[in-house]
N, C-alpha and C positions, 0 to 999 in steps of 0.2 A: 818404650824405645825412645832414645834421645833423638833430637833433631839431626845431629851429626850422623847417627846410625841410620836414620831414615834416608838421608841423602845418599849415604854409601850404598844402601840396599837398592835405591832407585837407579843409581849409576850402574850397578851390576846387572840389574834387569834390562836396562837399556842396551848394555853391551851384548848381552845374550840375544836380545831381540834383533839387533843389527847383524849379528853373526848368522842367525837362522834365516833372516829375511833381508838379503843384500840389496833389494830394490823396493822402494816404497810403493804402496798401493796407488796405481795410476793407469787407467785404460789407454793412455797415450804413450806410456813408457818413457816419460820425460826424464826419469831418474835412472834409466838403464842405458848405459853407454854402449854404443856399437864400436867396433874396432877401427872404423874409418869415419871420416866426416859425413854427417847426415845432411843432405840437401833436400829442398822441397819444390815440388811442381804444383803450381796453382792452376786449376782448370775448372770448368763447369761441366757437369754431367747430370742429366735428368733434372735440370733447372736448379741444381744445387752447386754452390761454390765449395769445392773440395780441395784438399791438400794431400798429395801423395809424397811420402818420404821416400828417399832413395839414396843409394850409394853409387858413386861414379869414381872408380879407381883406375888410375892410369896404368898402362903397361910398363913393365920394367925391362931393361936390357934390350935385346933384339926384338923390335916391335913387329908383330905378325900382320898388323893392319886390320885384324878382325876383333869384333866385340862379342863377348859372351854375356847374354842376359840371363840372370839367375832368378828363378821364380820359386818362392818359399812355399812350404806346406801350411796346412791349417793350424797346426800346433807349433809352427816355427816362424821365424822372422828373417829379414834380410841379414841381420847380424849373425844368424846361425851359420851362414856360409863362410865364416871367417877363414878357415884353413883352405877351403876350396878357392876363395878369392886370392889368397896369397900364392897358391900354386899356379893359378891361371895368369895372374899379372906377372909373376916371375918367369913364366914361359912366353911372355910377350903379348898377352891378350889384354885389351881393355875390358873391364867388367862393370856392368850396370846391374844393380840389384834393388828393385823396388819393394817397398811394403805395399801390398795391395790395399785398395780401399776396403775398410772394414777390419783391418788388421794392424797390430803393432803400433807404429808411430804415425800412421795415416788416419785420415778422417774416418769416423764411424757414424755415418748418417743414420738416424732412426728410421727413416723411410727411404728405401732404396731397392730397386728391383735388381737383385744380384743375379748375374748370369756369367758363365764363362766367356760368352761372346762380349759382354760388357767389360769384363776385366781385361780381356785381350785388346779391346779397342782403347781402353785407358792406357795400357802398356805401350801400345803403338803410338799413341799421342805423346807419351813421354819420350820415346825414342826419336820421334820426328822433331821434338823440341831440342833434343840433344844433337841432332844431325847424324844419328846412327842409321846406316843403311845396311840391309842384308845381314842381319845379326844371326849369330848362333843362339838358338833359344834352348835353355836348359831348365828343367823343372823337377822338383822333388815332391812326392806325395800329392797333395792337392795341386801343387804347382805343376806336377806332371800332367794332370788333366788339363790345366790351363795351357801348358806348352803344346799339347796335342791340338787343342782348339785353335791356338794361335797359328800353328803350322797349316791347319786346314783352312783358316780364314785368309792368311797372307802367305801363300806358298811362294810367291814371287819376291818376297822380302825376307824369307827365312833361308839362310844359307845352309843350316843343318839343325837337327833336332836331337836333343839329349834328354832322356828322362831317367830319374833315379827313383826306383821303387814307386812309380806312379800309382795312385789309386784310380779306380774306374776301369780296371782291366776286365771287369765283369759287371753285369747288370744285377745288382743285389735284389732289386724288387722282383725281377723276372725269376730269380732263383729262390724266391719264397720269403724274403725279408719283409715284414709288415711295414707299411709306410707310417710315418708319424707326422702330426700336424706341427706347424711352427710353434704353436703354444706349448705343445708337449715337449718339443726340443728345447724351448726356452726354460721350462721348469727343470729339465735335466741339467742344462748349463748352469743354472743358479746354484746347483749343489756342488759345483767344481771347487776343489781345494788343491793345495800343493800335494797332499797325500794321495788324493784320488788321481791326479795327473801322473804322479810317480808310479802308482800301482798299475795304471792303464799302460803306460809306456814300457814298464818292465815286462809285463805279460805279452803285450801286443807288438811292441817295436823291437825289443831286445832279447826275446826268447828266454825270459826269466833271469837274465843277467843285469847287473847294474854296476856302474862306475861312479865314484863321487863327482867327477867332472860333469856328469849329466845333470846334476842338481842345479847348475847355473841356468840351464834352459827351462827346467821345471819352475824355478822361482820367477824367471822372466814371465812365463805364461801365467802363473798363478797370480802375480801382482796385478794383472789387468782385470781380474775378476773381483778384486777387493776394493774397499773404499766406497764412498757414496756414489761414484759414477760407474762402479763395477757392473751394474745391471745393464748399462749401455753396451758394454763389451759382450756380455752374455747374450744380449739380443742379437748383436751382429753375428755372433757365432752360431746362433740358432738359424738365422737367415742363410748363412753360408752353408751350414750343414744340410739344409733343405735343398739348396742349389746343387750340391754334390750328389745327393741321392736321386734327384729327379732329372738330371741332365747328363745321362750316360753318353760317353764318346766311343765306347767299345765297338759300336756297329759301324763306325766310320774309319776304322784303321786301314781298310783297303784303299781308301782315298788319299792317304798320305803319300806324297810324291817327293819328299825331300830326304836327303841322306839322314838316317836315323840310328842312334845308339841307345840301347837299353842297358842300364846298369842295375842289376837286381840282387839284393840280399835275399837268399832263398829261405831263410828262417822267418821272414816277415809273415804275419798272418792278419794284417790289417784288412778290415771289411766294415764299411759304414753300416750301422744298424745291427751288427752281430749280437749286441746285448739284448735286442728285443726279438731275435729270431729263435725258432725252436732249436733244441739241441742238435737235431739231425741236419738242419739247414746251416747252423753255425759251424758244424764240423766240416762242411764241404765248401765253404767260401773262404777267401783270403789265403789260398794256398799258392804262394808266389813261386814255389818250385815248379808248379804246373803252369801258372799264369804267364811266367816269363817266356818260355818257349812258345806258348800259344800266341802271345802277342807278337813275338818276333816273326812267326810264320805268317801272321795276318798283315804285317807291314812289309811290303815288298823291298827286298834288299837290305833289311835292317841288320844291325850287328848286335848280338846279345853277349854281354859279359856278366857272369854270375859270381857271387861271393857266397859259397855254400854255408859258411859258418856265421854269417851276419844277418841282421834283421832289416828293419825298415829304413835305417839311416847309416849305410856303410860309410858314407863320407864323414860321419862322426865317430863311428866305432873304430875305423882303421884308416885315417886320413892319408897316410903315406901310400898304402897299397891302392886305395881308391884313386888318388890323384895320379898315380903312375898309369893306371888303366885308362883314366879319362884323357890324359894328355896324349898317350899313344894313339888312341882311337880318334881323337879330334883331328890328328894329322890325316888319317884315312878319310874321315868325313869331308874335310876341306878339299881333298884331291878328287872326291866324287861330286862335289857341288858344281852346279851350272852357273852359280852366281859368283861374281868377283867380290 
């Protein structure tokens, strides 16, 4: 092969690689652009200097005066809220969307005692820095568990609570899922690839369906596992997976006293640890068609909106329908709130 032919072949390979992998391997997502300006909150927690990345997007048009804080899930980031942010700001809400410590563009300390109470405190510190009072707290997936915890910890600063297919609506360990050590979780995280993420999300999040636009978020997540520092992200994911499993919030739903909206895709079957459960246990956990009404009944006065044909992320599967339901019910929650 001539030198010229070699260069041509190398160029073709590079083009193909760039097409397949739109973001470079990087546990901090430096090469993955969010749809809005990324800002940074520097603070100290557990004797560590940390940086929390966040989006702060101003309201458009007639301003409501309220701020919605968006909390991402374990396999998602602040940027994943793109279409929800546009709908909220277009309706007059200011939106703050942080990347939690351990995730996405934020610090990933090797030694950190992860807890939903800690992440809630970190989020509150960010809001205090931004001068945000009495926010509407909205969380998806793991962010839904965090939103529940935030509302329980700071009820006098939570104007309303919204959760989108939150996990933690049941206690998996109590239902028979074996516990795993952090070391075991870490070894599992090290095996993560774009293909394994896509396969998991297709089966678990989207009820067997897949659209090409979902690949953007798969590649975003997969890129953090790759490269020489990918093990650091895998370690943080193991630590946060342990946090999710051992810190159930389901037993405290009766203590929530803020106006609450539950947005539930009924085809979701997400359950942490399902892969290590017996077939009998795996079959009876993660049933959101049942978990949604159970949770609504447990949270006094809550509103339940269901999406029967959608899975774990209805805000991604059908943004137009989801946003219409969200905005309509936010008006109801605001009228019920005791906070200005």
